[in-house]
C-alpha positions as CSV (number, residue, x, y, z in Angstrom):
1,M,84.8,-64.8,-197.0
2,K,86.4,-65.5,-200.4
3,V,89.1,-62.9,-199.8
4,V,90.0,-64.4,-196.5
5,V,90.2,-67.9,-198.0
6,V,92.4,-66.8,-200.9
7,F,94.6,-64.8,-198.6
8,T,95.1,-67.7,-196.3
9,I,95.9,-70.1,-199.1
10,S,98.4,-67.6,-200.6
11,I,100.2,-67.4,-197.3
12,I,100.4,-71.1,-197.1
13,L,101.8,-71.4,-200.7
14,F,104.4,-68.7,-200.2
15,G,105.3,-70.3,-196.8
16,V,106.0,-73.6,-198.5
17,K,108.4,-71.9,-200.9
18,A,110.2,-70.2,-198.1
19,W,110.7,-73.3,-196.0
20,S,114.1,-75.1,-196.1
21,A,114.2,-78.7,-197.4
22,V,114.3,-80.1,-193.9
23,R,112.3,-78.7,-191.0
24,N,113.7,-78.5,-187.5
25,P,112.4,-81.7,-185.7
26,F,112.2,-79.7,-182.4
27,E,109.7,-77.2,-183.8
28,I,106.5,-78.3,-182.2
29,E,103.3,-76.4,-182.8
30,K,101.8,-75.1,-179.6
31,E,98.2,-76.0,-178.7
32,P,95.9,-73.0,-178.3
33,Q,95.7,-71.9,-174.7
34,R,92.5,-72.6,-173.0
35,T,90.7,-69.9,-171.0
36,M,90.7,-70.8,-167.3
37,H,88.3,-69.1,-164.8
38,T,88.2,-69.4,-161.0
39,I,84.8,-69.3,-159.4
40,T,84.8,-67.0,-156.4
41,D,81.3,-65.7,-156.2
42,C,78.4,-67.8,-155.0
43,M,76.3,-66.6,-158.0
44,H,78.8,-66.6,-160.9
45,V,77.2,-65.5,-164.2
46,T,79.2,-66.0,-167.4
47,S,78.7,-65.7,-171.2
48,E,82.2,-67.1,-171.9
49,E,83.4,-70.5,-173.0
50,G,86.3,-72.2,-171.2
51,D,87.2,-74.0,-168.0
52,F,85.8,-73.1,-164.6
53,L,87.4,-74.2,-161.4
54,Y,86.0,-74.2,-157.9
55,R,87.7,-75.4,-154.7
56,K,86.6,-75.0,-151.1
57,E,89.1,-75.7,-148.3
58,P,88.0,-76.8,-144.8
59,E,87.3,-73.6,-142.8
60,P,89.6,-73.0,-139.8
61,P,88.2,-72.9,-136.3
62,I,86.6,-69.6,-135.2
63,I,88.9,-67.7,-132.9
64,H,87.0,-64.4,-132.6
65,Q,83.3,-64.3,-132.3
66,S,83.1,-61.5,-134.7
67,S,84.5,-63.7,-137.5
68,K,82.0,-64.7,-140.1
69,R,81.5,-68.1,-141.5
70,S,79.7,-69.0,-144.7
71,S,76.4,-70.9,-144.4
72,P,77.2,-74.7,-144.5
73,M,74.0,-75.4,-146.5
74,E,74.3,-72.4,-148.9
75,V,73.4,-73.3,-152.5
76,C,75.6,-71.6,-155.2
77,G,75.6,-71.7,-158.9
78,L,77.5,-71.2,-162.2
79,Y,75.0,-69.5,-164.4
80,V,75.8,-69.7,-168.1
81,I,74.2,-67.8,-170.9
82,A,75.0,-68.0,-174.6
83,A,73.8,-66.3,-177.8
84,P,70.1,-66.9,-178.6
85,E,70.9,-69.4,-181.4
86,Q,73.1,-71.5,-179.2
87,I,72.8,-74.2,-176.6
88,I,75.3,-75.0,-173.9
89,E,77.4,-78.1,-173.4
90,L,78.8,-78.6,-169.9
91,S,81.5,-81.2,-169.3
92,V,82.2,-82.0,-165.6
93,K,85.9,-82.9,-165.9
94,F,86.1,-83.9,-162.3
95,S,84.1,-83.4,-159.1
96,N,85.1,-84.0,-155.5
97,I,81.7,-83.5,-153.9
98,P,81.6,-85.8,-150.9
99,C,78.2,-87.3,-150.3
100,E,78.9,-88.1,-146.6
101,S,79.3,-84.4,-145.8
102,G,75.9,-83.4,-147.4
103,A,77.6,-82.0,-150.5
104,L,75.6,-82.1,-153.7
105,M,76.1,-80.9,-157.3
106,A,73.5,-80.6,-160.1
107,F,73.1,-79.8,-163.7
108,V,70.0,-77.7,-164.5
109,D,68.6,-77.5,-168.1
110,G,67.9,-73.8,-167.8
111,W,68.1,-71.4,-164.8
112,E,66.7,-71.6,-161.3
113,L,66.2,-68.6,-159.0
114,N,64.2,-68.7,-155.8
115,G,62.5,-71.9,-156.7
116,Q,61.3,-70.8,-160.1
117,Y,62.8,-72.0,-163.4
118,F,63.5,-70.7,-166.9
119,P,62.1,-72.0,-169.1
120,G,59.0,-72.4,-166.9
121,I,57.8,-75.9,-165.9
122,H,54.6,-75.4,-168.0
123,D,56.5,-74.5,-171.1
124,H,59.6,-76.7,-171.3
125,H,59.2,-80.0,-173.3
126,L,60.9,-81.9,-170.6
127,D,59.6,-82.7,-167.1
128,I,61.5,-81.0,-164.3
129,K,62.9,-84.3,-163.0
130,D,64.5,-84.8,-166.4
131,R,66.0,-81.3,-166.4
132,V,67.8,-81.5,-163.1
133,K,70.5,-84.1,-162.7
134,E,72.0,-84.4,-159.2
135,F,75.2,-86.2,-158.3
136,C,77.9,-86.5,-155.6
137,N,81.0,-88.6,-154.9
138,E,80.9,-91.6,-152.6
139,N,84.7,-91.6,-152.1
140,F,86.2,-88.1,-151.6
141,N,89.7,-87.4,-153.0
142,W,91.5,-84.1,-153.1
143,F,93.4,-85.1,-156.2
144,P,91.4,-85.0,-159.4
145,N,91.2,-88.1,-161.6
146,Y,91.1,-87.0,-165.2
147,H,91.2,-90.6,-166.4
148,I,87.5,-91.0,-165.7
149,A,85.3,-90.0,-168.6
150,P,83.7,-86.6,-167.9
151,K,79.9,-86.2,-167.4
152,I,78.5,-84.3,-170.3
153,Y,75.3,-82.4,-170.2
154,R,73.6,-80.2,-172.9
155,S,70.9,-77.6,-172.4
156,S,67.8,-77.2,-174.6
157,Q,68.3,-73.4,-174.9
158,N,70.9,-70.7,-174.4
159,A,70.8,-70.9,-170.6
160,A,72.2,-73.6,-168.3
161,L,73.2,-73.9,-164.6
162,I,75.6,-75.9,-162.4
163,Q,74.4,-75.8,-158.8
164,Y,76.5,-76.9,-155.9
165,R,76.2,-77.2,-152.1
166,I,79.5,-77.9,-150.4
167,P,79.2,-77.6,-146.6
168,L,82.8,-78.5,-145.6
169,H,85.2,-79.1,-148.5
170,G,85.2,-80.0,-152.1
171,S,86.1,-79.0,-155.7
172,F,85.1,-79.4,-159.3
173,H,86.2,-78.5,-162.8
174,V,83.7,-77.7,-165.5
175,N,84.2,-77.0,-169.2
176,V,81.8,-74.8,-171.0
177,R,81.2,-74.9,-174.8
178,F,78.6,-73.4,-177.0
179,R,76.8,-75.3,-179.8
180,T,74.6,-74.1,-182.6
181,N,70.8,-74.3,-182.1
182,P,69.1,-73.7,-185.5
183,K,65.6,-73.4,-184.0
184,P,65.6,-71.7,-180.6
185,C,62.3,-71.8,-178.8
186,H,63.2,-70.4,-175.3
187,I,65.6,-67.5,-175.2
188,M,67.3,-65.8,-172.2
189,A,67.6,-62.3,-173.7
190,E,70.5,-59.9,-172.9
191,G,68.9,-57.1,-174.9
192,L,71.7,-56.8,-177.4
193,A,70.2,-58.6,-180.4
194,P,68.3,-56.4,-183.0
195,F,65.4,-58.9,-182.8
196,Y,64.4,-62.3,-181.4
197,R,62.5,-65.0,-183.3
198,L,60.1,-67.4,-181.6
199,Q,58.7,-70.3,-183.5
200,S,56.6,-73.1,-182.1
201,S,56.9,-76.8,-182.9
202,E,55.1,-80.0,-182.0
203,M,57.8,-80.8,-179.5
204,S,57.8,-77.3,-178.0
205,P,54.4,-75.7,-178.5
206,N,55.1,-72.9,-176.0
207,C,58.1,-70.6,-176.5
208,T,59.4,-67.8,-174.4
209,I,61.7,-64.8,-174.2
210,T,62.9,-63.8,-170.7
211,A,64.9,-60.7,-169.8
212,L,66.1,-60.3,-166.3
213,F,65.6,-56.5,-166.4
214,P,62.9,-53.9,-167.1
215,A,62.6,-53.8,-170.9
216,V,60.9,-52.1,-173.8
217,V,59.2,-54.6,-176.1
218,S,57.9,-54.2,-179.6
219,I,56.4,-56.7,-182.0
220,L,58.1,-56.6,-185.4
221,G,56.1,-59.4,-187.1
222,L,53.4,-61.8,-186.2
223,K,52.0,-65.0,-187.7
224,V,50.0,-66.6,-184.8
225,S,46.8,-68.6,-185.3
226,R,44.7,-68.9,-188.4
227,N,43.2,-65.5,-188.0
228,T,44.5,-63.0,-190.5
229,D,43.3,-60.0,-188.6
230,V,45.2,-58.9,-185.4
231,T,42.9,-59.5,-182.5
232,N,42.7,-60.1,-178.7
233,E,40.3,-63.0,-179.2
234,C,42.7,-65.9,-179.5
235,T,40.7,-68.9,-178.2
236,S,39.0,-71.0,-180.9
237,K,35.6,-72.5,-180.6
238,S,37.3,-75.9,-179.8
239,G,39.1,-74.3,-176.9
240,E,42.6,-74.1,-178.6
241,V,44.7,-71.1,-177.6
242,N,47.2,-69.5,-180.0
243,Q,48.5,-66.2,-178.8
244,L,51.5,-64.0,-178.0
245,S,51.5,-62.5,-174.5
246,I,53.7,-59.7,-173.0
247,G,54.1,-59.0,-169.4
248,G,56.3,-59.0,-166.3
249,S,56.9,-60.6,-162.9
250,P,59.2,-60.7,-159.9
251,G,60.3,-64.2,-160.8
252,L,61.5,-66.4,-163.7
253,D,58.3,-68.3,-164.5
254,S,56.5,-66.5,-167.3
255,F,53.3,-68.7,-166.8
256,S,52.4,-66.6,-163.8
257,M,53.4,-63.2,-165.1
258,E,51.1,-60.2,-165.1
259,K,50.1,-59.7,-168.7
260,T,49.8,-56.3,-170.4
261,S,48.7,-57.7,-173.8
262,S,47.8,-60.9,-175.6
263,I,47.3,-60.9,-179.3
264,C,47.1,-63.2,-182.3
265,G,46.8,-62.8,-186.1
266,H,49.0,-62.0,-189.1
267,T,50.9,-58.8,-189.6
268,D,54.3,-57.5,-190.8
269,K,53.8,-54.0,-189.4
270,V,56.0,-52.9,-186.5
271,G,53.9,-52.5,-183.4
272,P,54.2,-49.7,-180.7
273,E,56.8,-50.0,-178.0
274,Q,55.7,-50.8,-174.5
275,A,57.9,-50.6,-171.4
276,I,57.7,-53.3,-168.7
277,F,59.1,-52.1,-165.4
278,C,59.5,-55.4,-163.6
279,D,62.4,-57.4,-162.4
280,V,61.7,-59.9,-165.2
281,T,60.2,-59.1,-168.6
282,S,58.6,-62.0,-170.5
283,I,57.2,-62.7,-173.9
284,R,55.3,-66.0,-174.2
285,L,54.2,-67.6,-177.4
286,E,51.4,-70.1,-176.5
287,S,50.4,-72.5,-179.3
288,S,48.2,-75.5,-179.9
289,S,49.8,-78.8,-180.7
290,R,49.3,-78.5,-184.5
291,A,50.1,-74.8,-184.9
292,N,53.2,-73.3,-186.5
293,N,53.3,-69.9,-184.9
294,I,56.0,-67.3,-185.5
295,A,56.8,-64.0,-183.8
296,L,59.6,-61.5,-184.3
297,I,60.2,-59.4,-181.2
298,S,62.6,-56.6,-180.3
299,V,63.7,-56.2,-176.7
300,R,65.9,-53.5,-175.2
301,P,66.7,-52.3,-171.6
302,A,64.2,-49.7,-170.4
303,T,65.4,-46.4,-169.0
304,E,63.7,-43.5,-167.1
305,N,63.0,-41.9,-170.5
306,D,60.6,-44.9,-171.3
307,L,58.3,-44.2,-168.3
308,D,55.8,-42.5,-170.6
309,I,55.3,-45.7,-172.6
310,A,55.1,-47.9,-169.5
311,T,52.3,-50.5,-169.6
312,L,53.2,-52.3,-166.4
313,V,55.1,-51.3,-163.2
314,C,55.6,-54.1,-160.7
């Protein structure tokens, strides 16, 4: 880092010496070009920042019976995923979503698929009604009005969603930016990080890792509950539960996953790998309100070579 700083400063100093006494007044520094994306798929998944545009024109009348028409009540979405230690800021620059035609747009703090949410409704610190913000326009206008202040939404984790239902016509422009999240609790995993860290807090006692693919999971470190020995008995005499559970399911909600193991205790030894062959692989850190539990987990995509270490096949 120091080399880069010194090198940059040196360039600036030498540049000053090379400049003429008077700069050309017509030399204007160009603004950095923003990345622009056009949404064409109903389920558009991205891990990029930038501007995202969608526009639906009124469909022409059907001339041939063989012609196909999109479902008027189809719900589509812009699914955004960031790095584990980031949250997502979505700015709706403009939206022409006419209420009178049944059109609707919504920001979702997390992801929704087939009626299930990530993070699950039992694990997120916000109620589902506070995580889903719906809106539409009373007065439709094809021409975007950029003078109106944009609606700005922020996710609680590295996954967020813009859902939209546009039966006849409409358009919107959304800007995506990533912000730092120093203490991630819920993580949508892409399987690229060397490890993932879960840590509970009073605000978010339950933390999760969700991977939308069959995965191989290994525990790299564990500090869960007051028990120093690693055990499967993780419920205290007072009924408090502090445990790390691994499993899989066909949907996003890790609360209803089929578990292969649930453990607690303290260890810095790397545990054995176990393969979860399900559509969704989940790791759930369940904590009591006053606990400070920490777990280090490795997650990688499973292959056919991992069938011999499979602990669950959905």
